[in-house]
C-alpha positions in Angstrom: -0.1 -0.3 0.3 0.7 3.7 -0.4 2.8 5.1 2.9 2.6 8.8 3.2 5.6 9.0 5.1 7.9 7.4 2.2 6.3 10.1 0.1 7.0 13.1 2.1 10.5 12.1 2.7 11.3 12.3 -0.8 9.9 16.0 -1.1 12.5 18.6 -1.1 12.1 22.1 0.1 11.8 23.5 -3.3 8.5 21.9 -3.9 7.2 23.2 -0.8 8.3 26.7 -2.1 6.5 26.0 -5.5 3.4 24.3 -3.9 2.9 27.6 -1.5 3.8 30.1 -3.9 1.2 28.6 -6.5 -1.0 28.6 -3.8 -0.7 32.0 -3.1 -1.1 33.3 -6.6 -4.3 31.5 -7.5 -5.9 32.7 -4.3 -4.7 36.2 -5.2 -6.1 36.1 -8.7 -9.4 34.6 -6.8 -9.3 37.7 -4.6 -8.8 40.2 -7.5 -11.4 39.1 -9.7 -13.8 38.5 -6.4 -13.0 42.4 -5.3 -14.0 43.3 -9.1 -17.3 41.5 -9.4 -18.4 43.0 -6.0 -17.3 46.5 -6.8 -19.4 46.2 -10.1 -22.4 44.2 -9.2 -22.3 44.7 -5.3 -22.3 40.6 -4.4 -19.8 38.1 -4.7 -19.6 35.7 -7.6 -18.9 32.4 -5.8 -21.9 33.5 -3.5 -24.1 33.9 -6.5 -23.1 30.8 -8.3 -23.5 28.9 -4.9 -27.3 30.4 -4.6 -28.2 30.2 -8.3 -26.8 27.2 -9.7 -25.3 24.7 -6.6 -28.2 25.7 -4.2 -31.0 24.4 -6.7 -29.3 20.9 -7.1 -29.4 20.4 -3.0 -32.1 22.4 -1.8 -34.6 22.7 -4.7 -34.2 26.3 -5.7 -36.2 28.4 -3.0 -36.3 32.1 -3.2 -37.0 34.3 -0.2 -39.0 37.2 -0.4 -35.9 39.5 0.3 -34.2 38.9 -3.1 -36.8 40.2 -5.0 -35.7 43.1 -7.4 -37.6 45.9 -8.5 -38.2 46.5 -12.4 -39.1 50.2 -11.6 -36.8 52.4 -13.5 -34.8 55.0 -11.6 -36.2 58.6 -11.2 -33.7 61.1 -12.2 -33.6 63.6 -9.6 -30.8 66.0 -8.2 -29.1 65.1 -5.5 -30.3 67.9 -2.8 -28.1 69.5 0.1 -28.8 68.7 3.4 -31.5 70.7 4.0 -33.2 71.0 7.4 -37.3 71.2 7.5 -39.5 72.0 10.0 -41.3 68.9 11.5 -44.9 68.7 10.6 -45.8 67.0 13.8 -43.4 69.0 16.4 -44.9 68.5 20.0 -45.4 71.7 22.2 -42.7 72.9 24.3 -44.6 73.7 27.3 -47.2 70.7 27.3 -44.8 68.2 26.0 -41.0 68.8 25.9 -41.0 70.7 29.3 -43.1 67.8 31.0 -40.6 65.3 29.5 -37.7 67.4 31.1 -39.2 67.4 34.5 -39.8 63.7 34.4 -36.4 63.0 33.3 -34.2 65.9 33.6 -32.8 65.6 30.5 -33.5 68.3 27.6 -35.3 67.2 24.5 -34.1 69.9 22.4 -30.7 71.1 21.4 -29.9 74.7 21.0 -29.2 74.2 17.5 -33.0 72.9 17.0 -34.5 75.6 18.9 -32.1 78.5 17.4 -33.9 77.2 13.7 -37.3 77.6 15.5 -36.4 81.3 16.4 -35.5 81.9 13.1 -38.7 80.5 11.5 -40.9 82.7 14.2 -39.0 85.8 13.2 -39.3 84.9 9.4 -43.1 84.0 9.2 -44.7 86.4 12.7 -42.5 89.6 12.0 -42.4 92.5 9.3 -40.9 95.4 8.6 -44.4 97.3 9.7 -43.6 96.3 12.9 -41.2 98.9 13.5 -42.4 101.6 15.9 -44.7 99.2 17.6 -43.5 98.4 21.1 -45.5 95.0 21.8 -44.3 93.8 18.0 -40.7 94.8 18.9 -40.9 92.9 21.9 -41.7 89.8 20.1 -39.1 90.5 17.7 -36.3 89.8 20.6 -38.6 87.7 22.6 -38.1 84.6 19.6 -34.2 85.1 20.1 -33.9 85.0 23.8 -32.7 81.5 25.1 -34.5 81.6 28.4 -38.1 80.5 28.1 -38.9 82.3 31.5 -37.6 85.4 29.7 -39.5 84.8 26.6 -43.1 83.9 28.4 -42.6 87.3 30.3 -41.7 89.2 27.2 -45.1 87.5 25.5 -47.2 88.8 28.4 -45.9 92.1 28.4 -46.4 92.4 24.7 -50.1 91.6 25.4 -50.5 94.0 28.5 -49.5 96.3 25.5 -51.7 95.4 22.9 -54.3 92.5 23.6 -54.6 91.9 19.8 -51.0 91.0 19.8 -51.7 87.3 18.0 -47.8 86.1 17.8 -47.7 86.9 21.8 -50.4 84.6 21.9 -48.5 81.8 20.0 -45.9 82.1 22.2 -47.9 81.2 25.5 -49.6 78.6 24.0 -46.3 76.8 22.9 -44.3 77.4 25.8 -46.5 78.6 29.3 -49.4 76.2 28.6 -48.6 72.9 30.6 -51.4 70.8 29.0 -52.9 70.5 25.5 -56.3 71.8 26.9 -54.8 74.7 28.1 -52.6 75.4 24.8 -56.0 74.8 23.0 -58.0 77.3 25.1 -55.0 79.8 24.4 -55.0 79.1 20.6 -58.6 80.1 20.6 -58.2 83.1 21.7 -55.3 83.8 19.6 -57.4 82.5 16.7 -60.1 85.5 17.2 -57.3 88.0 17.5 -55.4 86.7 14.0 -59.1 86.5 12.3 -59.3 90.1 13.5 -56.2 91.3 12.4 -56.4 89.5 8.7 -59.3 91.0 8.0 -57.9 94.5 8.8 -54.5 94.0 7.1 -56.6 92.3 4.0 -58.5 95.4 3.2 -55.3 97.8 3.2 -52.6 95.2 1.6 -52.5 96.9 -1.7 -51.3 100.5 -0.2 -47.8 99.7 -0.4 -45.3 97.3 0.3 -45.4 97.5 4.1 -49.2 97.0 4.5 -48.3 94.1 2.1 -45.9 92.8 4.5 -48.2 93.0 7.4 -50.8 91.2 5.6 -48.3 88.4 4.5 -47.5 88.3 8.3 -51.0 88.3 9.7 -51.8 85.3 7.2 -48.8 83.4 8.1 -49.8 83.9 12.1 -53.7 82.8 11.1 -52.6 79.4 9.2 -49.9 78.7 11.8 -52.7 78.9 14.4 -55.3 77.2 12.8 -52.7 74.0 12.3 -51.7 74.1 16.1 -55.6 74.0 16.8 -55.9 71.0 14.7 -53.0 69.3 16.3 -54.6 69.8 19.7 -57.9 68.4 18.5 -55.8 65.4 17.3 -54.1 65.0 20.3 -57.4 65.2 22.4 -59.0 62.4 20.3 -61.4 65.0 18.0 -60.1 63.0 15.0 -63.2 64.3 12.6 -62.6 68.1 13.6 -58.8 67.5 13.1 -59.2 66.1 9.6 -61.5 68.9 8.6 -59.3 71.6 9.9 -56.0 70.0 8.1 -58.1 69.6 4.8 -59.5 73.3 4.7 -55.8 74.1 5.6 -54.4 72.0 2.5 -56.3 74.4 0.3 -54.3 77.3 1.3 -51.3 78.4 -0.9 -49.1 81.1 1.0 -45.6 80.5 0.9 -45.8 79.0 4.5 -47.6 76.2 3.6 -44.2 74.8 1.4 -42.8 74.6 5.3 -45.6 73.5 7.4 -46.4 70.0 5.2 -49.7 69.8 6.3 -50.7 66.9 4.1 -48.7 64.9 6.7 -50.7 65.8 9.2 -53.7 64.9 7.5 -52.3 61.6 6.5 -51.7 61.1 10.2 -54.9 61.7 11.5 -56.8 59.6 8.7 -54.6 56.9 9.5 -55.7 57.2 13.3 -59.4 57.1 12.1 -58.2 53.9 9.9 -59.6 55.7 6.8 -57.3 53.9 4.6 -59.1 55.1 1.3 -58.6 58.7 2.3 -55.1 58.2 3.2 -54.8 56.8 -0.8 -56.7 59.5 -2.0 -54.1 61.9 -0.4 -51.3 60.0 -1.3 -52.6 60.0 -5.3 -52.1 63.7 -4.9 -48.9 64.3 -3.0 -46.9 61.0 -4.0 -45.8 62.6 -7.1 -42.2 62.4 -9.0 -42.1 65.8 -9.2 -42.6 66.7 -5.5 -40.2 66.2 -2.7 -40.5 62.8 -0.8 -40.8 62.1 2.9 -40.6 59.2 5.0 -44.1 59.8 5.8 -45.2 59.4 2.3 -43.0 56.5 1.3 -43.8 54.5 4.3 -47.6 55.5 4.5 -47.4 54.1 1.0 -46.1 50.9 1.8 -48.1 50.5 4.9 -51.3 50.7 2.2 -49.9 48.2 -0.1 -48.9 45.9 3.1 -52.4 45.9 4.3 -53.7 44.2 1.6 -51.4 41.0 1.9 -49.8 41.4 5.5 -52.4 39.3 7.5 -52.1 36.1 5.3 -48.4 36.7 4.6 -45.8 33.9 5.7 -42.1 34.0 4.4 -42.1 30.1 4.2 -45.0 29.7 2.1 -43.9 32.8 0.1 -40.1 31.3 -0.5 -41.8 28.1 -1.9 -44.4 29.1 -4.3 -43.1 32.8 -5.4 -44.7 35.9 -4.5 -48.3 37.0 -5.9 -48.6 40.1 -7.7 -49.9 41.8 -4.8 -47.3 40.8 -2.4 -44.5 41.9 -4.8 -46.3 45.5 -4.9 -46.0 45.4 -1.1 -42.4 44.2 -1.2 -41.3 46.7 -3.7 -43.1 49.6 -1.7 -41.2 48.5 1.4 -38.1 48.5 -0.5 -38.7 52.0 -2.2 -39.3 53.5 1.6 -36.1 51.6 3.3 -34.2 53.0 0.3 -35.3 56.6 0.8 -35.0 56.4 4.9 -33.2 53.5 6.1 -33.5 54.1 9.6 -37.0 53.9 10.1 -37.6 50.3 10.7 -35.3 49.7 13.6 -37.9 52.1 15.3 -41.0 50.4 14.1 -39.7 47.2 14.8 -38.7 48.3 18.6 -35.0 47.5 17.9 -33.8 50.8 18.7 -35.4 53.0 21.5 -37.6 56.3 20.5 -36.9 59.4 22.0 -39.4 62.9 21.6 -38.7 64.0 17.7 -37.0 67.3 17.5 -38.7 70.6 15.7 -36.5 70.0 13.0 -35.9 67.1 10.6 -33.6 66.0 8.1 -35.0 64.1 5.3 -33.5 60.8 5.0 -31.9 61.0 8.1 -32.4 59.6 12.0 -34.2 63.0 12.9 -37.0 61.8 10.4 -37.0 58.7 11.4 -37.9 59.3 14.6 -40.4 61.9 13.9 -42.0 59.5 11.7 -41.8 56.4 14.0 -43.3 58.3 17.0 -46.3 59.3 15.7 -46.7 56.1 13.1 -45.6 53.1 14.8 -49.0 52.4 16.4 -50.6 52.5 12.8 -48.3 49.9 11.8 -49.5 48.1 14.8 -52.9 48.7 13.8 -52.7 46.4 10.3 -52.2 43.0 11.2 -49.0 41.4 10.1 -47.6 44.5 8.8 -44.7 44.8 10.9 -44.0 40.8 10.2 -43.9 41.6 6.4 -41.6 44.6 7.2 -39.6 42.6 9.2 -38.9 39.8 6.7 -38.4 42.4 3.8 -36.5 45.5 4.4 -32.9 44.2 4.9 -33.2 42.9 1.3 -33.3 46.4 0.1 -29.6 47.2 0.8 -28.4 44.2 -1.4 -30.4 45.4 -3.9 -28.7 48.8 -4.0 -25.9 49.2 -6.5 -22.4 49.4 -5.1 -20.6 51.6 -4.2 -23.4 52.9 -1.6 -23.5 56.4 -2.6 -25.3 55.3 -6.0 -29.2 55.3 -5.7 -31.8 52.7 -7.1 -34.9 54.6 -7.2 -33.8 57.8 -5.6 -31.0 60.1 -5.6 -27.6 58.7 -3.9 -28.2 59.0 0.1 -26.4 61.8 1.6 -23.4 61.4 3.2 -23.8 64.6 5.4 -26.9 63.4 7.0 -24.9 61.6 10.2 -23.5 65.3 11.5 -26.8 67.2 10.7 -28.6 64.8 13.1 -26.0 65.0 15.6 -26.9 68.6 15.8 -30.7 68.2 15.8 -30.7 65.3 18.3 -29.8 65.0 21.8 -26.7 64.1 23.3 -28.1 61.2 25.1 -29.4 59.4 21.9 -27.6 57.5 19.7 -27.4 58.4 16.2 -28.4 56.0 13.7 -26.0 56.1 10.7 -26.7 54.3 7.5 -26.3 50.7 7.0 -22.9 49.8 5.4 -23.0 46.9 2.8 -20.7 44.1 4.4 -18.2 42.3 2.5 -19.3 39.0 1.2 -17.6 36.1 3.3 -15.9 34.6 -0.1 -13.8 37.9 -0.5 -12.8 37.8 3.0 -12.0 34.1 2.9 -9.7 34.3 -0.4 -8.3 37.6 1.2 -7.3 35.5 4.3 -6.1 32.7 2.3 -4.1 34.4 -0.2 -2.6 36.2 3.1 -1.6 33.0 4.6 -0.3 31.2 1.7 1.9 34.1 0.5 3.3 34.3 4.3 3.9 30.5 3.9 5.9 30.8 0.9 7.8 33.7 2.4 8.9 31.7 5.3 9.4 28.5 3.2 11.6 30.1 0.9 13.6 31.9 4.0 13.7 28.3 5.8 13.3 25.6 3.9 14.3 22.8 6.0 12.5 24.3 8.9 9.1 24.4 6.9 9.8 21.1 5.4 9.7 19.6 9.0 7.2 21.6 9.9 4.8 20.8 6.8 5.8 16.8 7.1 4.9 16.9 11.1 1.7 18.8 10.5 0.8 16.4 7.4 1.6 13.2 9.6 -0.7 14.8 12.1 -3.5 15.3 10.1 -3.0 11.9 8.5 -3.3 10.1 11.9 -7.3 10.0 11.4 -6.8 8.1 8.5 -4.3 5.8 9.7 -6.6 4.9 12.9 -9.3 4.1 10.3 -7.0 2.1 8.4 -5.9 -0.3 11.0 -9.4 -0.5 12.3 -10.3 -1.8 9.0 -7.7 -4.4 9.1 -8.5 -5.8 12.5 -12.1 -6.2 10.9 -11.9 -7.4 7.6 -9.6 -10.3 6.1 -6.0 -9.5 5.2 -6.4 -11.1 1.7 -9.5 -8.9 1.0 -7.5 -5.7 1.8 -4.7 -7.0 -0.3 -7.2 -7.7 -3.5 -8.3 -3.9 -3.0 -4.8 -2.6 -2.6 -4.4 -4.5 -6.1 -7.2 -2.7 -7.7 
């Protein structure tokens, strides 16, 4: 029979150098090819061959719902800058943010976030016509004050000077009121004042640019108060009243409407009422290629499509029979939503802790994900099976995206500046979510390790041929011990002449 010890004793150090060098060269070529294929197609070639050609022979060629690709053509949109938007669902400072601080002694808002709000208030609630009016000049400085006590005192002083100073009532409703009911009461008073001011300025708006500025300011104040009253009605459970107010506001066209995004408030209230047909009608109007997207629009569209199939969806059954047209549509909608904002699923699936959302958000960022999930988590729970479908499919999005990650699939490339902006908007005690990085496939790591090890062995064999020859012989002998043991056991069980005949064959 063949004796391994005799064979190993005849091998020279040159053989080991040639063997390790050849192995290193082959593994290096495989590594280069794998890396090139991964850079071009975003996946491992060996992994793809294993899944598509070898797995069908072994496991029957099952496909999971996560591997579904979308045939939708990419939208051609220019990559925007990291623009900060006002949160359409921002909370009341006194009735909600302040109560959180009293309970936890943690500041829910950053100075950067509050400073942006102060700039918004100065932009929309002040104008050139306020010069010489003491109450409005007080309010101009009140928005910039950092101390809330000073701001509230300034607002009260402005009302003492002029009981018809509507911006002062807004500040008191936002910060002095400690309950939603109290804030609603102050806002109703502010609404009466704002309507009277609006009618007065409307009649004289054509008398010059200053009067036109006053009218524009009074219009902004009136719309803001109506929106806040509708949000209070939503929080107090008066859903029909809130929906009616939001619908009326969406018909307005002043510039402030581009900032408030009231259609997102309307969608949230309709979802609370479980008026899914009305939600679909609103989406049909605002989910348009020419309009800026948001997490609310994308994830609401995904929720409505998931609602049709989620209750009876089973990943095991879907992997065996394939996806139906309705399931395919729902999965594609989830992939679309996750590509737009990849931070939302972890909050919806409660894999990450929610905090109070900021007053400003960054679209496609962690701040927008928090603002969406904070109000919409319950709506996903109300649709049976929706979270299960999201859990089964959302991670498949990142396998579909082209590589490198800066390229997009359905949207413009994901902005690289979101993390820095989110850290400014979100409090320090919150761990900011970052864009999920596509991990290197196992076979690339394996071939890289194999190439490195064989190259090292080739170098050591070239430098120390005798020592490496002894080490290789010892290693091979050690690995051959189990085979020798099996051979000896076979010799004790089987007749010797049988083994001789087998050896001759």
